[in-house]
N, C-alpha and C positions, 0 to 999 in steps of 0.2 A: 552665500550659496553653498549648497551641499558639497562637501569635499568628495571628489570622485577619484577613486583609485584607477590608475592607468590600465590595469589589466581587466578587460571586459569581454568575454565572449558571451557566454551564457549570461544570466542575469544578476565597473564599473558602478557605493557605493557611490576612487576620484574618488590626484592626483593627484589631493592630491590628489594630490595630488594628486589628491589625490586621486566607472566604468566597470558586462557579465551576464551570464545566463539569466535573464529575466529582468535586469534593471540596469539602467545607465548609471544610477547612483551607486549605486552601489557601485566607486568605479574604481593609482594609485595604478600588474602588470604584467616567447621569446623570443656564392652560396650555392651552396652548390651540393650536388650529390643527390642520388635518388634513394638507394638503400631500400630495405624492406618496409612493408606497410606497418601501420601503427599497432597492429596486433601481433606482428611477428617479432622474433628476437632480433634486436638491432646490434650491429657491431659496436664495440666499446673501444674506440680509439683513444689514445691519450689526449686529454683536452689540450688543444692548442692555445697559446696565449691570445688574448683578445687583440684584434687589429689595432695597431697604434695609429692614432690620429696625429696630424701635424701638431707638434707640441706648441701650446700657447704659452707665452711668457707670463710671468706674474702680472704684467701690466696689460696683457692683451687677452680678453675673453675669447674662448674658442667659437662660441655662437652655435646656433642650431644647425646651420647648413653643414657644419663639419661632420656631424654624425651620419648624414646621408652618404658620406663618402665610404662608410663601412657597408659593403655590399649586403651583408647578411641582415643589417637592420632594415633595409628597404622593404623586403617582404613582410617583416614583422609589423612595420608601420601600416602597410596596406591591409594586412589581415586584421589589425586592430580597427581600422576605419570601417571595413566591411562588417565586423562584429557589432560595433557601436551603432551603425545605421540600422542593422538588422534588429537590434534590441529596441531601438526607438520605435520602429515600425511595429514590432510585435506588441509593445506595451499599449500603444494607441489602439491597434486593431483588436487586441484581446479584450480591452476594456469595452469597446463598442460592441463586440460580439457578445460578451456576457450580458451587457445591458439590454441588447435587443432580445436575447433569449429569456431573460428573467424579468425585465422591466424594473429591476431593483437597483437604486443608486448605491445601496450598501454593498451588494454583490459586485457591482462595477468597481467601487473603490477597493474592495477586498483583493481584486486582481493585482493592484499595485502593492498593497501592504503585506500580502501573504508570503512574499518572498523573503522577508526578514528572518523568520524562524528557521526555515531550512538552510538559509545562508549561514546563520550562526552555527547550527549543528554540523553542516558540511565542512565549514572551515576548521572546526575542532577535530572532527573525526577523520577527515581526509588529509590533514596537514602532513602526516608522515610520508604519504605517497610522493610529495613534492621532491623529497630527497632520495626516496627508495627506488623510484622508477626513472628511466631516462626522460629528460624534460620534453623532447620532441614527441615522444609517445603520449605523454600526459596531455600536452596541448592539443594534438590532433585528436586524441580520444575524446576530450571534452567538447571540442567543436563538433565532432560527428554525433555525439550524444545529443547536443543541443539542436543540431540539424534534424535528427530523427524526431525529437519532441515537437519542433515547429512543424514538421511535415504531418505529424499526427494531429496537431491542432487544426491544420488546414483541411482535414478530411471532413466532408459534409456530415452533419448530424452527430458530431462528437458531443457527448453530453457535457454540461457545464462542470460537473464534478471532475470529469476526466481532464478538462481543460485546466482546472486549478491544480490537479495532481501533476500534470506535465509542466506547468509553470513552476511548481515546487521542485521538480526534478532538475530543471535548468538552474534554479537558484542554488540547489544543493552542491553542484559542482563548480559554481562560479568562483568561490574563493580559492579552490585548488588551482583553477586556471590562472587566476590573477597572481597568486603567489608564485606559481611556477614561471609565469612570464616575467615577473619582476626579477626573480633570481636569474633567469636566462639572460636578461639584459646585461647583468654583470658579467656573464660569460662572453657575450657578444661584443660589448663595448668596453669591458674592463670595469673595475669597481671605483673608478675615479670620476673626473669631471664629465666625461662622455656619458657615463651611466646616469648621472644627475640630469643632464640635458635630455637624454632619451626618455627617461621616466617622466620628466616634465612635459615633453612634447605629447606623449600618449595621454597624459592627464588632461592637457588642454584640448585634445581632440574630443575626449569624453565630455568636458565642460561645454565645449562649443555645441555639442549635440543638444544640450539642454536649451541653448539659445535659439537654434534654428531647426533642430530635428523635429520637434513636435509640430511646428508649423508646416514643415514639408510633409510630415506624416499625415496631417489633416488634409492637405491638398491631395495626397495620394489616394485617400479614401473617397475622394469625389469621383475618381475614375475607376477604382477597383473595389470589389467587395472585401470585407475584412479578411475572409479566408484567403482570398487571392493575394492580399498584401502580406499575410503571414507566410505564404509560399515564398515570397521574396526573402523573408527572414531565413527560411531554411536554405535558400540558395546562397545567401550571404555567409552562413556558417560553413557550408560546403566549400565556398571559395576561400574562406579563411583557413580551413583545414588543408586545402590543396597548397596554398601559399606557404604555410608553415612546414608542410611535409617536404616540399620540393625546394624551398628557399632557405631552410636552416640546416645546419650540420647535425648529424647524429652525435650526441655526446653521452658519455656514460653517466650513470646515476651518481649523485654526490656521495651517498652512503656506500661504504665499502661492501663488496659482495658478502663477506663473512660477518658483517656487523650484526649484532643482535637486534631483533625487531623490537622497537619501543612501542609503548601504548600511545593512543592518541593524546593523552594528557601529558606524556613525557615531554613533548615538544613545548607545550605551554609552560611546564615547570622549568625547562631549560631557558626559555626566553625571559620569564619573569623571575628566575632565580638569581640572575646576575645583576648586580645593582645598576650599573650604567645602562645595560640593555633594557632593563625594566623601566628606568626613568625615561629613556628615549621612546620606548613603546607607548608609555602613558602620555608622553608629550604629543605623540601622533594621534592617540585615541581620544583624549578628553576634550581638547579645544573644539573639535567639530560637534561634540554633544551640545555645546552652548551656541555655537555659530549658527546651527540650523534653526534656533528658536525664532529669530525675526523672519526667516524665510517661511517657517511653518505657519506663522501668524500674520503674514502680510495681508491676506484677504480680509480677515475681520478688522485689522487695523485700518486698512484703506476704506472699508465701509464705514468705520466709526468716524473718520475725518471727512467723509463725503467725497472721497477721490473718485474720479471717473474710471471707467474700465480701461481706457487708454493709459491713464496714469498708473493704474495697477500693473499693466503690462510693462511699463518702463521700470517700475520699482522691482518687479520680479527679475528683470534683466540686469539690474544695477550691480548686485553682488557678484554674479558670475562674470560679468564684463570686467569689473575691477580685478577679479582674481586672475583672469586671463592676461589682462594688461600688466599686472604685477609680475607674473611669471615670465612673460615675454621680456620685460625690462631686466629682470634679474638674470635670465638666461643669455640675453644678447649683449647687455652693457656691462655686466659685472664679472670680475674674475672669480675663480673658485674660492680664493682666500677671502675676498670681500663678501661673497655670499655666505660664507661661514660666520663672518663677523657680525652680520646683520640679523642672524637668527634670533638671538636673545632680545634685542630691542624691538624688532618688528613683531615677534611672537607676543611680547608683553603689551605692545600698543595696539595689536589687531582688534581686541574687543572695545577699545576706548571710544571710537566713533559711535558705537551703538549706545553709549550713554546719552546721546542726543534724544533718545526716546523719553528721557526723564521729563523733557519740556513738551512732550506730545507734539512733535514737529509736523509741519505741513509737508507737502510733496517735495518742494525744492530742497529743503534742509535734509529731509530723510533720504532723498536721492543721493545727495553729496555724502552723507554718512555711510550709506551702504557701499558706494563706490570706494570710499577711503578704506573701509573695513576689508573690502576685497583686495585692494592694492597691497595691503599689509601682508597678504598671504605670499608675497615674494619670498618670505622666510622659508617656505617649504623646500626649496631647492637645497639650501644649506643643510636643513634637517635631514633630507634624504641622504646626503653625504655622510653626516654623522652616523646615521643608522647603519648604512651598508658597511662603514668602517668598523662598527662595533660588533657586527654579526660574524661569528666564525663561518667559514665557507661551507663546512659540512652541515651547518644548521640553516643555511640561507633560505632554502626552499620552504621549510617549515615556518621560519620566522616571518617571511614575506606573506605566506598564506594566513598566518594568525594575525598579522598586521592588517591585512585587508578585511578579515573577519571582524576584528574589533572596531575598525573604522566604520564599517557599515552598521554594525550593531549599535555603536554609540550614537550614530545619527538617528536610527530608528527610535532608540530610547529617548533621545533629546526631543524629537517631534512629539512623541507620546506625552512626555512630561510637560512640554510647552502647552499642548492642548488641554491637559488636565488642570494645570495652574491657571489657564485663562478662563476656566469655569468659575473661578473664585476671585480672581484679581483682574484689574484692567489690563488690556494687552500691553500698553506702554510700560506698565509697572513690571510685568513679567519679563519683557526684553531687557529693561534696565537692570533688574536683579540678575539676569543671566549674564549680562556684560560684567557686572561687578564680580560675580563668582568666577567667571572665566579668567579675568585678570589675576585674581588671587591664586587660582589653580595653576596657571601658567608660571607665575613667579615662584611658587613652591617647587614645581617640577624643574624649572631652570636652575634653581639652587641645588636640587638633588643631582642634576646632570653635572654641574660644576664641581660638586663635592665627590663625585664618583671616581673610581679608579678605572684604569684600562688603557690599552695602547691607543695612541693618538697619531693620526697622520697630520700632514701639513695643513689640511683643511679643518682640523678639529679646533674648537674654540680656544684651547690652550696652546695651540701651536705657535711657535715663534716665527 
């Protein structure tokens, strides 16, 4: 299944881990006090330490319920849910709207694909803002911009060209929202086990939207016109903005007031210039490039083996269902130390079930292979901990924004390359080659992580 980043208002690349203005995939991530509005100058209180959860012993995993005891996390979770549902409804409704207006399947498909380019540019150009501006102002501002774009889409007689421009605008700010929210989670929950569980939970919400959201969206369009459904998207973003504005504390920007302003590429150089952080970033970016290959080619493969439409539906659910189950198991049953220890073996084994494509499997074997590949993604929780431990706090917003950008971009590139390769090779051969390449790439990156220097916490792979 496509990895979804947990931060998704606008178009969520997910989780991961890894959810965003314009796309749920694109997916992966921020109580009290009212304070000034998003456009006003906010107070800059000294950041308070994250609320402490009841400490879990090394033998007792904290579990997902523990993070809901942090009052500030609850509105963040509710806002994320509203955003994800709004995105799903918008994607379906906009596709139907464009198809009815143009009669062109190409233009209809373009409404899904067009978000990748502005997403990549937005993540690169806007990343410095994640640390330069107060997080709450960024989050609320992105939600309000997406609400305005959705409201404009719902206006009758809006031309198709403008619909696509508005779609791009939502995608442009998506990585900034996601990165800022992921960094804010570390402020709200702390940079330890609670952060990992919170990020995982947001990622699973976005992944679940892929399983049930599109079906519910289709049902919604039986009672509402597409523009009416898009109006609900605007309302969802407004609700998210309100929850974040009233439910989260105003915190100062991470970058010092007198700090020199860096260029958009400076953050990328900072992230990729340090050996350990570069290796971990690539370990988050590159595996999804290969994992999306079977997902992108499921329809032609199913047609090639004569699978029914119902069987295709099951196959499309297998990978995301396995991913959600794997994350739930790791988050609920394992301690932080155990989650860290399983990163390397599970990351290396995750592509192995896809080698079943080499024998051109039927539906039962393929279903099992996809579920197993999804279950192996339980390693993402430990990887999240490695990553947040490696990122300096003053760089956290930019690093998380660039992480979301690269995750979504790699998935888009993977889908495109899979389709191009399938023009010349059988589908089962393309997926088999992708699985072999993925295994090799992961092993190389794990060796680089192990050989890199840097401070390690108890949850790091070399911790005693």
